[in-house]
ZAROVEX-441120 format. One line per 10 residues: number of its first residue (from 1); their letters; for each residue y, z, x of N, C-alpha, C. Coordinates in pm, whole numbers. Layout:
BEGIN
NUM) a) Y:Z:X:Y:Z:X:Y:Z:X  ...
***
This chain:
BEGIN
1) msykvifcgt) 13921:867:-5192:13781:870:-5221:13735:1015:-5215  13671:1080:-5306:13652:1223:-5302:13487:1224:-5268  13466:1315:-5146:13331:1303:-5121:13262:1434:-5190  13129:1426:-5232:13066:1531:-5270:12993:1621:-5173  13007:1743:-5163:12965:1844:-5060:12908:1956:-5122  12796:2001:-5055:12720:2112:-5070:12754:2221:-4956  12794:2328:-5002:12859:2438:-4884:12732:2537:-4872  12708:2572:-4754:12601:2691:-4722:12676:2792:-4657  12665:2912:-4689:12741:3013:-4609:12703:3141:-4702  12712:3259:-4609:12676:3405:-4668:12792:3521:-4651
11) ppisveilkg) 12845:3521:-4524:12936:3652:-4513:13084:3608:-4539  13163:3703:-4526:13311:3691:-4543:13369:3568:-4475  13331:3538:-4350:13381:3422:-4273:13345:3298:-4349  13234:3291:-4403:13194:3166:-4508:13298:3151:-4603  13338:3254:-4677:13437:3253:-4793:13564:3160:-4768  13603:3217:-4631:13741:3136:-4581:13711:2993:-4572  13585:2958:-4514:13569:2815:-4496:13573:2747:-4630  13492:2812:-4717:13476:2756:-4863:13637:2719:-4935  13714:2830:-4907:13847:2820:-4957:13919:2707:-4879  13892:2672:-4748:13931:2547:-4687:13894:2442:-4750
21) lenidveivg) 13761:2425:-4784:13707:2301:-4861:13794:2262:-4984  13832:2387:-5037:13904:2368:-5180:14042:2309:-5148  14091:2307:-5051:14231:2247:-5018:14221:2113:-4966  14101:2054:-4976:14112:1925:-4931:14040:1826:-5023  14022:1697:-5006:13976:1591:-5088:13844:1593:-5103  13753:1697:-5149:13608:1701:-5163:13581:1773:-5276  13475:1703:-5330:13408:1778:-5476:13317:1874:-5428  13339:1987:-5452:13211:2106:-5412:13123:2096:-5521  12984:2049:-5514:12891:2027:-5616:12785:2143:-5624  12779:2227:-5516:12681:2345:-5509:12704:2408:-5379
31) iitqpdkkvg) 12668:2529:-5404:12668:2636:-5304:12529:2691:-5276  12488:2737:-5154:12359:2753:-5120:12396:2895:-5023  12345:3004:-5082:12367:3150:-4988:12237:3210:-5007  12237:3319:-4919:12137:3382:-4915:12093:3498:-5034  11960:3530:-5064:11939:3599:-5175:12006:3739:-5183  12034:3781:-5296:12088:3924:-5311:12010:4029:-5234  12054:4128:-5168:11995:4225:-5073:12023:4351:-5098  11943:4451:-5079:11961:4597:-5100:12057:4651:-4972  12161:4729:-5017:12252:4758:-4920:12297:4911:-4948  12339:4980:-4831:12397:5100:-4830:12289:5214:-4852
41) rkkeimpspv) 12307:5323:-4849:12215:5427:-4858:12131:5435:-5006  12200:5395:-5107:12160:5383:-5253:12066:5261:-5253  12057:5183:-5146:11995:5043:-5181:12033:4967:-5297  12132:4962:-5325:12198:4878:-5434:12185:4744:-5421  12128:4654:-5492:12116:4518:-5510:12272:4444:-5513  12293:4381:-5401:12420:4315:-5395:12445:4157:-5341  12521:4090:-5412:12513:3944:-5381:12597:3928:-5268  12593:3823:-5216:12665:3796:-5069:12807:3758:-5098  12907:3783:-5016:13024:3749:-5033:13064:3598:-5105  12988:3512:-5042:12992:3375:-5081:12948:3352:-5241
51) kqyslekkyp) 12851:3427:-5275:12802:3430:-5404:12900:3488:-5512  12955:3613:-5469:13051:3671:-5529:13182:3582:-5571  13229:3513:-5457:13332:3419:-5475:13304:3292:-5568  13182:3238:-5551:13131:3128:-5630:13113:3170:-5766  13077:3264:-5785:13055:3300:-5926:13201:3303:-6019  13303:3338:-5938:13433:3334:-5990:13479:3200:-6017  13435:3108:-5921:13485:2990:-5928:13390:2894:-6011  13257:2949:-6052:13154:2900:-6138:13103:2754:-6078  13086:2786:-5938:13013:2680:-5866:12854:2706:-5917  12768:2605:-5910:12632:2617:-5893:12590:2689:-5789
61) iiqpykmids) 12478:2764:-5799:12461:2856:-5684:12288:2842:-5652  12252:2817:-5540:12114:2819:-5510:12105:2938:-5416  11988:3009:-5434:11945:3132:-5328:11809:3129:-5287  11790:3059:-5185:11648:3040:-5147:11604:3152:-5042  11475:3181:-5046:11446:3263:-4960:11401:3199:-4824  11350:3053:-4848:11332:2953:-4756:11376:2824:-4815  11480:2769:-4734:11574:2656:-4766:11472:2547:-4830  11359:2502:-4760:11267:2413:-4780:11237:2414:-4944  11221:2538:-4984:11159:2573:-5117:11263:2515:-5243  11392:2490:-5191:11486:2461:-5275:11510:2307:-5263
71) feqikalnad) 11420:2236:-5203:11476:2076:-5179:11484:1998:-5299  11419:2006:-5398:11421:1937:-5520:11560:1974:-5573  11608:2107:-5573:11740:2142:-5652:11842:2079:-5569  11841:2093:-5431:11936:2033:-5351:11957:1892:-5357  11840:1818:-5354:11839:1680:-5374:11901:1628:-5502  11872:1713:-5625:11937:1676:-5744:12093:1691:-5762  12136:1755:-5649:12290:1774:-5673:12362:1658:-5618  12288:1553:-5538:12313:1421:-5509:12431:1428:-5434  12472:1539:-5326:12577:1539:-5249:12583:1440:-5132  12707:1401:-5076:12714:1311:-4964:12699:1383:-4848
81) flitcafgqf) 12746:1512:-4815:12765:1589:-4685:12698:1738:-4729  12662:1785:-4643:12634:1946:-4613:12741:2008:-4508  12800:2123:-4560:12877:2202:-4483:12845:2330:-4448  12828:2382:-4349:12755:2514:-4338:12847:2602:-4241  12852:2737:-4275:12910:2848:-4182:12836:2967:-4201  12751:3015:-4090:12690:3134:-4103:12626:3162:-4223  12506:3076:-4256:12442:3062:-4369:12344:3166:-4342  12285:3169:-4238:12173:3275:-4194:12035:3231:-4205  12024:3081:-4221:11885:3028:-4225:11878:2900:-4167  11760:2867:-4112:11736:2740:-4046:11751:2619:-4159
91) vpqkilnlfk) 11819:2499:-4129:11813:2391:-4213:11709:2299:-4180  11612:2290:-4253:11507:2183:-4215:11537:2058:-4198  11490:1959:-4113:11549:1826:-4110:11526:1735:-4238  11415:1780:-4321:11375:1702:-4445:11517:1722:-4540  11581:1837:-4527:11713:1849:-4625:11817:1787:-4537  11831:1779:-4424:11937:1738:-4339:11945:1576:-4381  11823:1522:-4402:11794:1382:-4402:11856:1338:-4559  11881:1437:-4648:11940:1409:-4795:12086:1357:-4774  12158:1383:-4653:12311:1373:-4653:12350:1257:-4546  12461:1215:-4567:12522:1121:-4484:12563:1178:-4346
101) nsinvhasll) 12573:1310:-4357:12595:1392:-4229:12618:1522:-4277  12558:1629:-4175:12587:1780:-4206:12657:1837:-4093  12766:1895:-4132:12859:1981:-4044:12854:2145:-4032  12847:2167:-3920:12850:2324:-3906:12972:2380:-3861  13038:2475:-3895:13128:2563:-3851:13082:2673:-3763  13113:2654:-3619:13020:2759:-3535:13137:2838:-3467  13099:2975:-3462:13196:3061:-3394:13203:3089:-3257  13203:2977:-3188:13214:2979:-3034:13261:2838:-2976  13277:2847:-2859:13317:2725:-2782:13183:2661:-2730  13134:2577:-2805:13004:2528:-2776:13014:2447:-2645
111) pkyrggspiq) 12941:2424:-2550:12785:2469:-2565:12759:2636:-2542  12868:2705:-2530:12852:2850:-2508:12819:2913:-2624  12711:3014:-2614:12690:3100:-2743:12634:3026:-2868  12520:2925:-2829:12451:2891:-2935:12360:3011:-3015  12372:3016:-3138:12281:3121:-3203:12352:3190:-3302  12308:3294:-3354:12358:3371:-3479:12444:3478:-3455  12482:3515:-3320:12560:3603:-3305:12681:3585:-3191  12740:3480:-3195:12837:3438:-3107:12959:3519:-3088  13019:3555:-3202:13122:3668:-3197:13103:3781:-3107  12967:3842:-3150:12931:3959:-3084:12900:3938:-2940
121) faikdgcqkt) 12860:3852:-2904:12823:3814:-2768:12941:3800:-2680  13052:3718:-2741:13157:3711:-2657:13240:3824:-2625  13248:3914:-2718:13300:4055:-2695:13207:4132:-2594  13081:4129:-2610:12976:4212:-2530:12997:4159:-2385  13004:4034:-2357:13037:3983:-2218:13164:3996:-2167  13245:4052:-2248:13401:4061:-2189:13479:3921:-2187  13439:3844:-2282:13514:3710:-2252:13656:3734:-2286  13735:3662:-2248:13896:3673:-2280:13934:3562:-2403  13840:3475:-2432:13873:3374:-2520:13715:3322:-2588  13763:3293:-2699:13652:3215:-2780:13698:3103:-2871
131) gislmkmikk) 13634:3071:-2981:13708:2974:-3064:13597:2927:-3183  13634:2819:-3218:13558:2745:-3348:13534:2603:-3296  13406:2579:-3303:13356:2452:-3294:13311:2389:-3425  13356:2254:-3475:13300:2182:-3574:13202:2072:-3525  13081:2121:-3554:12960:2006:-3496:12878:1947:-3587  12817:1850:-3542:12696:1784:-3620:12586:1857:-3615  12517:1884:-3731:12384:1937:-3743:12265:1852:-3704  12186:1902:-3626:12056:1830:-3585:11953:1940:-3591  11825:1880:-3575:11708:1979:-3586:11705:2070:-3440  11771:2054:-3341:11786:2169:-3250:11916:2269:-3298
141) mdagavyaqe) 11901:2398:-3271:11991:2478:-3298:12131:2461:-3235  12213:2453:-3298:12367:2460:-3250:12373:2332:-3132  12321:2229:-3134:12289:2131:-3045:12363:2010:-3063  12422:1968:-3162:12463:1858:-3206:12621:1830:-3143  12666:1695:-3165:12793:1664:-3113:12887:1748:-3156  12995:1789:-3082:13118:1857:-3124:13223:1773:-3165  13287:1780:-3290:13376:1704:-3329:13529:1750:-3298  13534:1892:-3299:13666:1944:-3273:13640:2116:-3239  13706:2147:-3125:13724:2271:-3087:13858:2329:-3071  13889:2457:-3126:14016:2522:-3098:13999:2673:-3049
151) elkietndds) 14051:2719:-2934:14042:2814:-2878:14128:2963:-2956  14071:3075:-2927:14140:3189:-2973:14118:3302:-2861  14233:3365:-2850:14242:3473:-2746:14152:3602:-2810  14074:3667:-2727:14018:3789:-2745:14099:3891:-2708  14148:3984:-2783:14228:4094:-2764:14157:4202:-2703  14230:4292:-2619:14133:4418:-2576:14096:4508:-2663  14176:4511:-2796:14146:4612:-2887:14059:4555:-3006  14029:4411:-2992:13923:4350:-3095:13785:4397:-3079  13738:4421:-3210:13618:4443:-3227:13542:4321:-3308  13426:4321:-3327:13368:4209:-3405:13422:4186:-3535
161) gslfdkmavl) 13466:4295:-3610:13522:4291:-3740:13661:4228:-3732  13750:4268:-3642:13883:4195:-3625:13872:4069:-3590  13787:4036:-3507:13774:3890:-3443:13699:3811:-3555  13613:3848:-3652:13561:3766:-3748:13683:3733:-3827  13761:3815:-3841:13879:3796:-3951:13954:3666:-3890  13993:3677:-3780:14075:3602:-3704:14001:3459:-3705  13865:3462:-3670:13799:3326:-3662:13791:3280:-3791  13790:3363:-3901:13779:3288:-4046:13901:3204:-4065  14032:3260:-4017:14120:3201:-4049:14145:3073:-3973  14104:3078:-3836:14112:2957:-3758:14001:2857:-3818
171) gknmiekyli) 13887:2894:-3848:13777:2785:-3905:13845:2724:-4030  13913:2809:-4130:13953:2753:-4257:14071:2641:-4229  14154:2672:-4128:14263:2573:-4086:14200:2458:-4022  14113:2457:-3941:14039:2356:-3883:13948:2272:-3981  13905:2323:-4102:13839:2244:-4196:13951:2157:-4249  14054:2232:-4288:14156:2144:-4361:14214:2034:-4254  14209:2048:-4127:14285:1981:-4038:14184:1862:-3998  14058:1884:-3986:13967:1779:-3934:13854:1725:-4032  13811:1796:-4117:13701:1770:-4185:13699:1607:-4234  13803:1593:-4323:13833:1453:-4371:13810:1331:-4270
181) dilnetltgi) 13869:1345:-4151:13845:1267:-4041:13693:1251:-4015  13613:1367:-4010:13491:1366:-3972:13402:1288:-4063  13438:1332:-4182:13370:1260:-4294:13365:1097:-4295  13495:1062:-4262:13545:920:-4262:13494:854:-4142  13433:934:-4047:13380:879:-3905:13507:819:-3839  13635:874:-3844:13743:827:-3774:13744:937:-3666  13688:1032:-3674:13668:1132:-3554:13537:1158:-3505  13523:1114:-3401:13362:1111:-3352:13335:1223:-3248  13212:1274:-3236:13175:1382:-3172:13152:1358:-3026  13155:1450:-2943:13122:1469:-2808:13011:1516:-2778
191) vqdenevtfa) 12907:1468:-2722:12777:1529:-2688:12785:1655:-2608  12728:1757:-2634:12730:1894:-2542:12662:1854:-2402  12715:1940:-2309:12659:1949:-2170:12557:2047:-2176  12433:2016:-2171:12314:2110:-2180:12302:2203:-2046  12371:2151:-1947:12369:2246:-1831:12469:2369:-1845  12545:2361:-1948:12645:2461:-1973:12607:2564:-2097  12462:2541:-2139:12438:2607:-2269:12419:2760:-2240  12467:2854:-2313:12412:2989:-2327:12367:3007:-2464  12320:3126:-2488:12265:3162:-2604:12315:3302:-2669  12333:3305:-2790:12365:3449:-2859:12270:3470:-2973
201) ynltneqeei) 12150:3505:-2952:12059:3545:-3046:12091:3681:-3123  12047:3685:-3249:12081:3812:-3313:11996:3915:-3234  12058:4046:-3225:12021:4161:-3169:11914:4218:-3246  11803:4277:-3197:11717:4378:-3251:11767:4505:-3276  11719:4588:-3363:11759:4724:-3373:11745:4789:-3232  11649:4787:-3169:11620:4838:-3035:11735:4797:-2935  11774:4679:-2952:11879:4616:-2851:12030:4665:-2895  12034:4740:-3008:12169:4816:-3053:12200:4934:-2976  12103:4990:-2892:12106:5108:-2830:12199:5097:-2702  12277:5194:-2664:12374:5182:-2557:12294:5224:-2422
211) dwklpkhdiv) 12324:5145:-2325:12281:5152:-2204:12376:5236:-2109  12347:5369:-2083:12465:5437:-2013:12464:5413:-1862  12354:5326:-1813:12356:5309:-1674:12457:5181:-1646  12512:5110:-1751:12623:5008:-1726:12746:5057:-1686  12816:4963:-1636:12961:4999:-1590:13056:5041:-1725  13151:5109:-1707:13248:5162:-1828:13293:5042:-1900  13326:4925:-1855:13386:4821:-1937:13282:4760:-2011  13162:4762:-1971:13057:4696:-2043:12996:4783:-2152  13005:4914:-2133:12955:5002:-2235:13062:4989:-2350  13199:5001:-2310:13294:4971:-2424:13289:4852:-2506
221) nfiralspap) 13277:4753:-2420:13255:4610:-2468:13132:4607:-2570  13023:4659:-2525:12913:4666:-2617:12942:4749:-2774  13020:4861:-2750:13036:4946:-2860:13128:4834:-2954  13225:4784:-2900:13338:4700:-2976:13237:4583:-3055  13145:4533:-2975:13083:4433:-3023:12988:4436:-3146  12954:4575:-3154:12863:4610:-3261:12940:4693:-3386  13081:4683:-3362:13151:4756:-3455:13235:4661:-3552  13251:4684:-3672:13209:4793:-3767:13070:4790:-3801  13003:4690:-3776:12851:4697:-3816:12770:4580:-3715  12646:4635:-3688:12570:4739:-3720:12608:4898:-3666
231) iafthinder) 12700:4894:-3548:12725:5003:-3496:12634:5035:-3381  12659:5056:-3265:12578:5088:-3145:12559:5231:-3166  12445:5256:-3110:12386:5398:-3132:12327:5425:-2977  12327:5574:-2980:12248:5649:-2880:12183:5776:-2916  12126:5852:-2823:12037:5974:-2873:12095:6090:-2792  12085:6205:-2855:12077:6350:-2801:11971:6408:-2820  11866:6405:-2733:11723:6463:-2769:11666:6362:-2862  11621:6426:-3005:11569:6330:-3100:11666:6304:-3208  11796:6319:-3186:11906:6295:-3286:11971:6151:-3222  11978:6068:-3350:12031:5931:-3328:12182:5936:-3351
241) ikikkarvig) 12262:5909:-3262:12405:5916:-3299:12486:5790:-3294  12538:5745:-3373:12599:5601:-3392:12768:5629:-3314  12796:5528:-3226:12937:5536:-3187:12996:5399:-3221  13106:5416:-3295:13191:5296:-3348:13309:5255:-3246  13364:5353:-3186:13489:5333:-3120:13499:5393:-2993  13537:5332:-2894:13551:5409:-2753:13652:5330:-2645  13693:5387:-2577:13790:5309:-2485:13758:5363:-2343  13808:5273:-2233:13796:5317:-2090:13913:5392:-2082  13895:5496:-1982:13988:5599:-1926:13991:5595:-1789  14110:5643:-1733:14124:5674:-1575:14117:5816:-1549
251) deeifiavsk) 14103:5844:-1435:14083:5977:-1375:14213:6046:-1432  14340:5994:-1433:14444:6071:-1457:14445:6129:-1618  14348:6076:-1690:14357:6130:-1838:14266:6229:-1831  14208:6280:-1742:14121:6401:-1742:14189:6523:-1699  14239:6617:-1786:14317:6705:-1732:14253:6850:-1720  14138:6839:-1642:14076:6940:-1593:14036:6909:-1470  13988:7029:-1397:13939:7021:-1244:13787:6987:-1266  13761:6872:-1213:13619:6842:-1238:13531:6898:-1118  13465:7004:-1122:13400:7077:-1020:13268:7051:-995  13203:6961:-1083:13077:6954:-1073:13031:6813:-1064
261) ifqvgeivtt) 12921:6752:-1034:12883:6606:-1039:12810:6591:-1189  12871:6507:-1260:12803:6467:-1388:12725:6354:-1387  12603:6344:-1466:12531:6217:-1459:12581:6138:-1568  12539:5998:-1562:12584:5900:-1660:12528:5941:-1799  12644:5924:-1889:12607:5974:-2018:12636:6116:-2055  12666:6191:-1948:12701:6346:-1981:12833:6350:-2017  12870:6462:-2128:13003:6484:-2169:13073:6560:-2038  13177:6504:-2004:13284:6589:-1909:13356:6693:-1972  13433:6659:-2084:13514:6731:-2146:13552:6665:-2286  13603:6749:-2368:13663:6712:-2504:13808:6722:-2500
271) dkegiivqti) 13869:6645:-2594:14013:6694:-2630:14053:6644:-2769  14164:6646:-2818:14200:6624:-2959:14184:6478:-3006  14157:6384:-2891:14144:6255:-2931:14021:6216:-2927  13919:6274:-2842:13781:6232:-2844:13695:6308:-2737  13601:6248:-2701:13486:6286:-2611:13471:6209:-2480  13499:6273:-2352:13509:6201:-2232:13361:6199:-2165  13317:6093:-2149:13193:6075:-2085:13167:5996:-1959  13098:6052:-1865:13080:5991:-1744:12999:5856:-1751  13046:5764:-1671:12954:5642:-1641:12939:5626:-1507  12870:5507:-1473:12842:5498:-1349:12965:5462:-1242
281) dgyikilelq) 13077:5417:-1339:13189:5384:-1223:13320:5454:-1296  13303:5568:-1363:13417:5636:-1418:13386:5688:-1546  13484:5661:-1641:13479:5748:-1759:13509:5655:-1881  13444:5687:-1984:13499:5633:-2124:13541:5753:-2210  13597:5714:-2329:13625:5840:-2426:13580:5784:-2559  13499:5847:-2619:13450:5807:-2744:13545:5867:-2851  13583:5782:-2941:13675:5795:-3025:13631:5821:-3182  13513:5762:-3217:13456:5766:-3341:13311:5773:-3331  13258:5863:-3391:13100:5880:-3392:13043:5936:-3511  12913:5895:-3539:12851:5943:-3666:12714:6036:-3626
291) rsgktmvdag) 12704:6147:-3645:12586:6219:-3633:12476:6180:-3723  12343:6217:-3709:12244:6185:-3798:12265:6256:-3929  12261:6199:-4036:12291:6258:-4168:12438:6286:-4198  12521:6253:-4122:12673:6289:-4140:12732:6153:-4152  12875:6191:-4197:12965:6070:-4202:13055:6021:-4075  13087:5926:-4073:13168:5874:-3919:13288:5959:-3929  13319:5996:-3799:13438:6095:-3797:13512:6054:-3681  13633:6103:-3653:13704:6120:-3531:13635:6207:-3437  13622:6157:-3318:13533:6237:-3218:13623:6351:-3169  13769:6360:-3184:13834:6463:-3151:13808:6594:-3230
301) sfhfpnsplh) 13734:6581:-3348:13709:6676:-3445:13594:6770:-3379  13534:6737:-3250:13439:6802:-3180:13516:6903:-3068  13646:6883:-3069:13695:6972:-2967:13742:7102:-3026  13638:7179:-3027:13647:7337:-3077:13552:7421:-3007  13582:7569:-2998:13461:7649:-2920:13313:7618:-3002  13212:7635:-2908:13092:7620:-2966:13074:7484:-3031  13137:7379:-3009:13108:7250:-3069:12946:7224:-3018  12888:7161:-3109:12756:7082:-3061:12768:6986:-2959  12879:6927:-2942:12890:6813:-2838:13004:6853:-2738  12947:6907:-2626:13041:6986:-2549:13012:6956:-2372
311) mgirfgqkie) 13086:7002:-2287:13051:6966:-2165:12919:6994:-2116  12847:6898:-2056:12709:6903:-1993:12613:6834:-2102  12663:6829:-2222:12554:6764:-2315:12547:6608:-2272  12436:6549:-2249:12411:6422:-2207:12358:6320:-2323  12448:6217:-2337:12396:6115:-2429:12283:6018:-2362  12197:5972:-2438:12109:5879:-2396:11970:5954:-2351  11972:6075:-2375:11855:6167:-2381:11773:6159:-2510  11646:6105:-2500:11562:6092:-2610:11428:6171:-2592  11393:6252:-2681:11240:6310:-2678:11154:6219:-2700  11059:6186:-2625:10959:6091:-2664:10845:6151:-2730
321) qn) 10819:6070:-2838:10711:6129:-2935:10577:6084:-2900  10490:6192:-2898:10342:6196:-2870:10262:6087:-2961
***
């Protein structure tokens, strides 16, 4: 028996889940994804990765600004099940009621990191592992019973981009491995422990700013979590600077005699690899950054006489506007 399913998703990780659905005995009768958006400096209108893939496959596509507004379209597809992954909108209970069951592919080991940014938060918090949970969708966000979980190690050089790629592969494999048993009800869910719940809400623009008062490992983890997008930022006076990549370094990597006491966020020195910055408990080295109005560059390119980023310059200083 082939079940009729609707798939909801938006970014590249969702495309991989959709490919997993194509490899099992279900009929994909419709795709729901976010509306086209303006992207880049030129503000070009671009479809989501899921829409681009679905157009190639000639799947029926729905792009609601609010999902409830497409209730009749969704109902008309007469699907048995709804499968979602990183769709980016709340699914109302009225729509969930259209299906025998609705399954979400969530990028964390629930009940940890409910919400829209579980991958970023796992890196930011210095977790050594994360994973994928296949869970039942209910009205409460990411709170349904968990049907299956598999773990994934977070490597020290992972950023959110590389971890998204790994999680996409894991999620695709899990859809192929477990979904039919979930739909057949031969695999039952386990209720989440509410005492273990943590949240990973989407960060606001202001929350993407680096806090130089944090320990060195926390600063680097924060930069990793926001790379390759939206990219963590800081200030020097009134200039906003994006920092895409950094690493923790030890005292032995500083090949100068440090004869002064540096403040947190202050540049200690530069070399051909990058910019060494003081933190509350040691040093980090900035490896890639982008000055306002410029392109992203290797931070080692600032290792030259009269560089605008030199010893004594302090990151995190912002001129307050009156």
